[in-house]
PATIMI-517664 format. One record per residue (C-alpha): residue number from 0; chain; x negated, y negated, z negated; residue in three letters. Coordinates in steps of 0.5 Angstrom, whole numbers. Example, Ala and Ser with C-alpha at 12.3 -4.5 7.8 and 13.67 -1.06 7.14 Angstrom:
// residues 2
(atom 0; A; (-25; 9; -16); ala);
(atom 1; A; (-27; 2; -14); ser);
***
This chain:
// residues 189
(atom 0; A; (-76; -106; -5); met);
(atom 1; A; (-79; -106; 2); phe);
(atom 2; A; (-85; -101; 1); asn);
(atom 3; A; (-88; -96; 6); leu);
(atom 4; A; (-84; -90; 4); pro);
(atom 5; A; (-77; -94; 4); asn);
(atom 6; A; (-79; -97; 11); asn);
(atom 7; A; (-81; -89; 13); leu);
(atom 8; A; (-74; -88; 11); thr);
(atom 9; A; (-71; -94; 15); leu);
(atom 10; A; (-74; -91; 21); met);
(atom 11; A; (-71; -85; 20); arg);
(atom 12; A; (-64; -88; 20); ile);
(atom 13; A; (-66; -93; 26); ala);
(atom 14; A; (-68; -86; 30); ala);
(atom 15; A; (-61; -84; 29); ser);
(atom 16; A; (-58; -88; 34); pro);
(atom 17; A; (-64; -87; 39); ala);
(atom 18; A; (-62; -80; 38); leu);
(atom 19; A; (-55; -81; 40); val);
(atom 20; A; (-57; -85; 46); phe);
(atom 21; A; (-62; -80; 49); leu);
(atom 22; A; (-57; -74; 48); leu);
(atom 23; A; (-51; -79; 52); tyr);
(atom 24; A; (-55; -77; 58); phe);
(atom 25; A; (-57; -70; 57); pro);
(atom 26; A; (-62; -67; 62); gly);
(atom 27; A; (-69; -63; 61); arg);
(atom 28; A; (-73; -69; 59); leu);
(atom 29; A; (-68; -73; 55); ala);
(atom 30; A; (-67; -67; 51); cys);
(atom 31; A; (-74; -66; 50); leu);
(atom 32; A; (-75; -73; 48); ala);
(atom 33; A; (-69; -72; 43); ala);
(atom 34; A; (-72; -66; 40); thr);
(atom 35; A; (-79; -70; 39); gly);
(atom 36; A; (-75; -76; 36); leu);
(atom 37; A; (-71; -71; 32); phe);
(atom 38; A; (-78; -68; 29); ile);
(atom 39; A; (-82; -74; 28); ala);
(atom 40; A; (-76; -77; 24); ala);
(atom 41; A; (-75; -71; 20); ser);
(atom 42; A; (-82; -71; 18); leu);
(atom 43; A; (-82; -78; 15); thr);
(atom 44; A; (-77; -75; 10); asp);
(atom 45; A; (-84; -71; 7); ile);
(atom 46; A; (-88; -77; 8); phe);
(atom 47; A; (-84; -82; 5); asp);
(atom 48; A; (-83; -78; -2); gly);
(atom 49; A; (-90; -76; -2); leu);
(atom 50; A; (-92; -83; -2); leu);
(atom 51; A; (-87; -86; -6); ala);
(atom 52; A; (-89; -81; -12); arg);
(atom 53; A; (-96; -81; -11); arg);
(atom 54; A; (-97; -89; -11); phe);
(atom 55; A; (-91; -90; -16); asn);
(atom 56; A; (-87; -93; -11); leu);
(atom 57; A; (-80; -90; -13); val);
(atom 58; A; (-75; -95; -12); thr);
(atom 59; A; (-67; -95; -13); thr);
(atom 60; A; (-66; -96; -6); met);
(atom 61; A; (-71; -91; -4); gly);
(atom 62; A; (-67; -86; -8); lys);
(atom 63; A; (-60; -88; -5); phe);
(atom 64; A; (-63; -89; 2); leu);
(atom 65; A; (-67; -82; 3); asp);
(atom 66; A; (-62; -77; 2); pro);
(atom 67; A; (-57; -82; 6); leu);
(atom 68; A; (-62; -82; 12); ala);
(atom 69; A; (-62; -75; 12); asp);
(atom 70; A; (-55; -74; 13); lys);
(atom 71; A; (-54; -79; 18); ile);
(atom 72; A; (-60; -76; 22); leu);
(atom 73; A; (-57; -69; 22); val);
(atom 74; A; (-50; -71; 23); ala);
(atom 75; A; (-51; -75; 29); cys);
(atom 76; A; (-55; -70; 32); ala);
(atom 77; A; (-49; -65; 30); leu);
(atom 78; A; (-44; -69; 33); val);
(atom 79; A; (-48; -70; 39); met);
(atom 80; A; (-49; -63; 40); leu);
(atom 81; A; (-41; -61; 39); ser);
(atom 82; A; (-40; -67; 44); trp);
(atom 83; A; (-44; -63; 49); leu);
(atom 84; A; (-41; -56; 47); gly);
(atom 85; A; (-48; -54; 45); trp);
(atom 86; A; (-45; -53; 38); ala);
(atom 87; A; (-39; -50; 35); glu);
(atom 88; A; (-34; -56; 33); pro);
(atom 89; A; (-32; -52; 26); trp);
(atom 90; A; (-39; -51; 24); val);
(atom 91; A; (-41; -58; 25); val);
(atom 92; A; (-34; -61; 21); ala);
(atom 93; A; (-36; -56; 16); ala);
(atom 94; A; (-43; -58; 15); ile);
(atom 95; A; (-41; -66; 15); ile);
(atom 96; A; (-35; -65; 10); cys);
(atom 97; A; (-40; -61; 5); arg);
(atom 98; A; (-45; -67; 6); glu);
(atom 99; A; (-39; -72; 5); ile);
(atom 100; A; (-36; -69; -1); ala);
(atom 101; A; (-43; -68; -5); val);
(atom 102; A; (-45; -75; -3); thr);
(atom 103; A; (-38; -77; -7); gly);
(atom 104; A; (-40; -72; -13); leu);
(atom 105; A; (-46; -75; -14); arg);
(atom 106; A; (-44; -82; -13); ala);
(atom 107; A; (-38; -81; -19); val);
(atom 108; A; (-43; -77; -23); ala);
(atom 109; A; (-48; -83; -22); ala);
(atom 110; A; (-43; -88; -24); glu);
(atom 111; A; (-42; -84; -31); gln);
(atom 112; A; (-50; -84; -32); gly);
(atom 113; A; (-51; -77; -30); val);
(atom 114; A; (-56; -76; -24); val);
(atom 115; A; (-55; -69; -20); ile);
(atom 116; A; (-61; -69; -16); ala);
(atom 117; A; (-63; -65; -10); ala);
(atom 118; A; (-64; -58; -12); asp);
(atom 119; A; (-68; -52; -9); ala);
(atom 120; A; (-61; -50; -5); phe);
(atom 121; A; (-60; -57; -2); gly);
(atom 122; A; (-68; -58; 0); lys);
(atom 123; A; (-68; -51; 3); leu);
(atom 124; A; (-61; -53; 7); lys);
(atom 125; A; (-64; -59; 10); thr);
(atom 126; A; (-70; -55; 12); ile);
(atom 127; A; (-66; -50; 15); leu);
(atom 128; A; (-61; -55; 19); gln);
(atom 129; A; (-67; -59; 22); ile);
(atom 130; A; (-70; -52; 24); val);
(atom 131; A; (-63; -50; 27); ala);
(atom 132; A; (-62; -57; 31); ile);
(atom 133; A; (-69; -57; 34); cys);
(atom 134; A; (-67; -51; 39); pro);
(atom 135; A; (-60; -53; 40); leu);
(atom 136; A; (-63; -60; 42); leu);
(atom 137; A; (-68; -57; 47); leu);
(atom 138; A; (-62; -53; 50); his);
(atom 139; A; (-65; -52; 57); tyr);
(atom 140; A; (-70; -45; 58); pro);
(atom 141; A; (-77; -47; 57); trp);
(atom 142; A; (-83; -43; 59); phe);
(atom 143; A; (-77; -37; 61); gly);
(atom 144; A; (-75; -37; 54); leu);
(atom 145; A; (-68; -40; 52); asp);
(atom 146; A; (-68; -43; 45); pro);
(atom 147; A; (-60; -44; 45); ala);
(atom 148; A; (-58; -37; 42); pro);
(atom 149; A; (-63; -38; 37); ala);
(atom 150; A; (-61; -45; 35); gly);
(atom 151; A; (-54; -42; 34); arg);
(atom 152; A; (-56; -36; 30); trp);
(atom 153; A; (-60; -41; 25); leu);
(atom 154; A; (-54; -46; 25); leu);
(atom 155; A; (-50; -41; 22); tyr);
(atom 156; A; (-55; -39; 17); leu);
(atom 157; A; (-55; -46; 16); ala);
(atom 158; A; (-48; -47; 15); leu);
(atom 159; A; (-48; -41; 10); ala);
(atom 160; A; (-53; -44; 6); leu);
(atom 161; A; (-50; -51; 6); thr);
(atom 162; A; (-43; -48; 3); leu);
(atom 163; A; (-47; -44; -2); val);
(atom 164; A; (-51; -51; -4); ser);
(atom 165; A; (-44; -55; -4); gly);
(atom 166; A; (-41; -50; -9); val);
(atom 167; A; (-47; -50; -13); asn);
(atom 168; A; (-47; -58; -13); tyr);
(atom 169; A; (-39; -57; -15); leu);
(atom 170; A; (-41; -53; -21); tyr);
(atom 171; A; (-47; -57; -23); arg);
(atom 172; A; (-42; -63; -23); phe);
(atom 173; A; (-37; -60; -27); tyr);
(atom 174; A; (-42; -58; -32); gly);
(atom 175; A; (-44; -65; -33); asn);
(atom 176; A; (-38; -69; -32); tyr);
(atom 177; A; (-35; -71; -38); pro);
(atom 178; A; (-28; -69; -39); asp);
(atom 179; A; (-22; -74; -42); ala);
(atom 180; A; (-25; -73; -49); ser);
(atom 181; A; (-32; -75; -47); gly);
(atom 182; A; (-35; -68; -48); arg);
(atom 183; A; (-39; -65; -42); lys);
(atom 184; A; (-34; -59; -40); arg);
(atom 185; A; (-40; -54; -41); tyr);
(atom 186; A; (-43; -56; -47); glu);
(atom 187; A; (-42; -52; -53); gln);
(atom 188; A; (-38; -55; -59); pro);
***
């Protein structure tokens, strides 16, 4: 149950409250530290999956915790960015609502024995969210460059991809979820 990939995932979850704490006292150094922590925690997502597959350490707990850890880390960063006024609350709310909805859909599907795995849209969405959050966390101008405008535009792109990915999950859910007769909705009779 507890192995290196799962421990990396748990470290990503544990980084989330530390990120919130750093952003609770926003200053240049705190923002730099928060960005470094966020990047390091985000990179564990790559390594936990690679290690789990390479050394056959894939566990049910890991399958559950890995996407949850991503959502917790991203949600904590976005909530703090909204609280600081560095990200628009409606964008943050839309992204978090999509994450909750997809998590719920996946749970319902799993209960019916249907696995709706992350697809290319979902993975790209996560990467774009992380890339957008980094310049927003840096916030202050560095070496004469202000990262915040780029971060805001990237966050809008991440929102668009997040919504497209959410619609794709809905389509896949309703295509795989059985109706009252037990037949999948999009199966050929």
